[in-house]
N, C-alpha and C positions, 0 to 999 in steps of 0.2 A: 419451635418452628421458625419464628421470625429471626432468631439468632442464626440458624443454619442458612436461611435464605439470604441474610445480610452477608454472610461469609461467601456464599456463592456469587453474589452480585459484586462483591469486592474483587473476586477473581476476574469477572467480566471487565471491570474497570482497569485492573492491572494489565490484563492481556490486551485489551483494546488500546491502552496507552502505548504499550511496547510496540504493537503492530503499527500503529499510526506513526510514531516517532521514527522508528528505524526505516520503514518503507519510504516515508517522506524524505529522510536524509539521503537514502540511496538514490531515490528518483531525482532529487535536486543535484546530486553529484554528477549523474549522467547528463542532465540537461545543461549544467554549467560548464562542463568540459566539452569544448568545441570538437576536438578530435574524436571523442566518443559519440557525441550527439549526431555526427555525420554518418554513423554506421546504423543501418536499418535495424539490425538485430537488437542493438542497445536501446533504440527508441521503443521497440516492442517490450523489452524488459521494463523500461520506465513506465510504459502504459500499465503493465501488470502491477508494478509497485504502487502507482497512483490509485489503481482500483483497490488494492489492499489497504490504502490509506482510508478510503471510504468504508471498507470492510471493518477496519479497526475502530473508526468513529461510530460505526453501528453498534458494536459491542460496548464501547465506552459510554455512549448515550443510553443504551439499554440498561447497563449496570447502574448508572447514576439515577435513572428514573425509578428503577425497581428498588434500589437501596433506600431511596427516600421513602417509598411506600412501606418498606419493611421496618425502617427505623421509627417511623411515625405510627406504625401499626394501623395503617389506614387501608387494609385489604377490603374493609367494608366501610361505607355502603358500596354496592356493586356499581358498575358503570355500563354504558351502552357500547355496542360494537363500533359504532361510528366514532364515538369519543376516543376509543382505543386506537382507531385508525389514524386519528389526527395527532398522534404523538410523533415526536421527531424520530425516535428509534424505529417505529413501524414504517414510516416513510422510507427510511434507509433499508430496512429489511426487505420491503417490497422491491426496492431497486436492486439490491445485490443478489437476491435469490435467483432470478433468471439471468442476471448479469454475469454470474460466475460461469454458467453453462455457455453463454454467448462468447465470453472471453476465450475460453479454451478451444471452442469450436472454430472461431475465426483464426486464432493462432495456429491451429492444426492445418487449416487451409493454406495459410502462409507458408508453413513448413513443407507442405506438399508441393507448392509451386517452386520453392527454393531448391528442393532435392531433385525433382523431375525436370525442371526447366531452369537449370542453374545459370545459363548464359543470359536468358531473358530476365531472370531475377536480378542479376548483377547490374543490368542496364536500368532497372527501376530506380527512381529517385526517392528521396525521403518523403516526398509528397504522397507517395503511395502508402507509406506507413501512417502518415497523418490521417489519410482517408479511412484506413482500417480502424484507427483509434477513435475517430469520430463516430463510426458505426458502433463500435463496442460500447462507448459511453453514452450514446444517444438512444439506441434501441430499447434498453431497459427502462428508460423514462416513460415509455408508453404504458407500462404496468401501473404507474402511480395514479393517473386519473381513472383508470379502470377500477382499481381497488377502492378509490374514494367514492366514486359514483355508485358502485354496487353495495357499499356499506351505508349509504345515506338513508335507505328505508329502515335501517335498524338503529334509529336514533330515539326510540321511544322506550323500549323495555330495558331496564338496567339489569341485565342478566350475565354480565361478563366480569371476571375477576379483575381487580384494580391493577394487578401487575401487568396486564395488557400484553400477553405474548402474541405472536403474529397470527396464530390460528384463531384467536379471539377477535382480532381486528378486521378480518376479511371473511367473505363468504367461503364456504367449502369449495365451490367451483373455482374461484380465483386462487385459493390456496393450492388446490390440486394442479391447476394450470402452471403456477409459478414453479412448483417443484418438478413437474414433468419437463418443463423447459430446461431446467438445470440438469436433470437426469439424462434426458435425450441428447442435449448438447454435449455433455461430458462423455457419454458412452459412444456417441457417433465419432468421436475422435479416434477410436480404435480402427474405424474403417480407413482412416488416413495413415495412422502410425504403423500399422502392419505393413502395407506396401512401402512406406518410407524406410522402415527398418530393413526390409528385404533389399531395397535399392541400394542403401548404403553398404550393406554387407556384400552385395554383388560388386559394387565399385571397388571396395577394399580388396576383395579376393581376386578380382580380375587383374588388377595391377598388384605389384608388391605392396604390402602394407606400408613399408617405409617410404616408398616412392609416392604413394597416394597422400600420406600425411605430411610429406615435405612441402606441399603447396599450402600456403597460408589460407587461401580461400577455402580449400577443403577442410582444413582444421577448424576454421570458423564455422563452416556449415555443420560439421558433425557436433561441435561443441554447443552450438545454439539448439540444434535438434535434440540433443540429449537433455539440455536444460528444460526445454519446453515439454518434452515427454515426462520428465520428473515432476514438473509443475502439474501436468494433467493427471498423472498417477496419484499425486498428492490430493488433488481435487476429488478424484473418484473415491479414494479410500476414506477421506475425512469429511466429504460432503455428500457424495452420491449414495454410498452405502447406508449412512443414517437416514437419508431421504427415503430410500426404498423400504427400509425397516418400518419407518413411521407411516408410510403409505399403506402397507399391508397390516400393520398393527399400531393404530394411532394411540392406544392406551399405554404403550411402552414409555417408561419414565424418560424424559427428554433431556435432563440436565447433562448427562454424560455425552449426549450427542451435541449439545451446545458447546461443550468444551472441545469435542473433536472438531467441530466446525471452526471454532476460534483458533485452534492449533494450526489450522491450514495456513493462516497468515504468517505464523512464526516459522513454520517449516519452509515456506517459500523463501524467507530471508536467508536461511541456511543454504538452500539450494543455489541461490544466486551467488552467495559468497564463495561456496565451495567450487562451483563449476566455472566461474568467470574470473580468470586471473587479471584481466584488464581492469575489471571493476575493483578488485582488491588493490591494485596499484593506484588507481584514481583516489581511493579512500585514503591511502597512506600519503599521497601527494597533498591531498586537502588538509590532512592533519599536520603535515610538516609545514605547509604554507601558512596555516593558521598560527602555528608556533613561531614561525619566522616573523610574521607580522606583529605578533605580540612582543617578541624580543626587540624588533625595530621600534615599536611604539615606546617601550620602556627606555630604549637608548635615546630616542628623540626627546622624551620627557626629561631624562637626566641631563642631556645637553642643554635643554632649555632652562632647567633649574641652575646649571652651572653658569650659563650666560647671565641669568638674573643676578646670581651671587657676585659675579665679576662686576656687573654694572652697579650694583648696590655698593660694593666695596670701593670702586672707583669714585662713585658719587660722594661717599663719605670722606675719602681722602681729599677730594677737591674742596669739599666744604671745610675740612680741617685747615688746609693750606690757606684758603680764602679768609677764614676767620682769624688765623694767626697774622696774616698781612694787615688785616683791618685793625687788629690790636696794636701792631707796630706803628701804623700811621697815627692812631689816636694818641699814643704815648709821646711821639715826637711833636 
């Protein structure tokens, strides 16, 4: 049993590390490229990526904590609900559980504004996106003190498994609330994306498809909307569906659902890379720039070594001539 658990937790660590590293790299590429950073849609992508960095760290810390428990075979003695809540991974789980629903809901509202009010959306500055991202990353923080304070009374009885999964760390009411926020926030996006899809289809069919797509602004609008819709569908399939099953049947084995949840972060990376040509170009430019810098560094180092060699050689020649002249004077 402990060996199987250890293997499962190693998957958490591996998946969490990949999600964290790749999303952090992609997000930093967007932030560091000024031309991309000035585009509102790419700032929203960066926000999604940085949220997935937290998501990856959640699974990484969870796997590390539980792997230690499994390797040391310290499932017993049992622990309290409050002690489970005070672990790093459960702080992060409390944060990302409602945060995922809030993220896709806010981005759906942004897409609704962009599609139905394109002129006004174009006039909005990047400050608008920063405000959205501030709300997305701040609102889930409210759940953490609520989870902590409601778990405080349960710090007497040691009746929780030492692996400390989220349902053991918080009360059922809080657990239900966190999952409902994620479910409702994700499913509510359908109310926005149905009219958004109809509007885009109407715009394309009203004008000729080629003429409509000839405008770069329209291409960007459609490309971003498709990207965000795919991210939302990914969240619904790999997050919301397991949530609904566990709400109606809590006894269902949850490890497969944990893997589905974790896969969401990996699938999002694929979605961004496949749908965003500009992002792929930025990645290639970063790789080429890094290679050029490395070659330049090697060249500068070699030149520096050559200069040192010339200096040493010249110094030796000077010393040899000086020594020969000194000997001549002594002889005479």
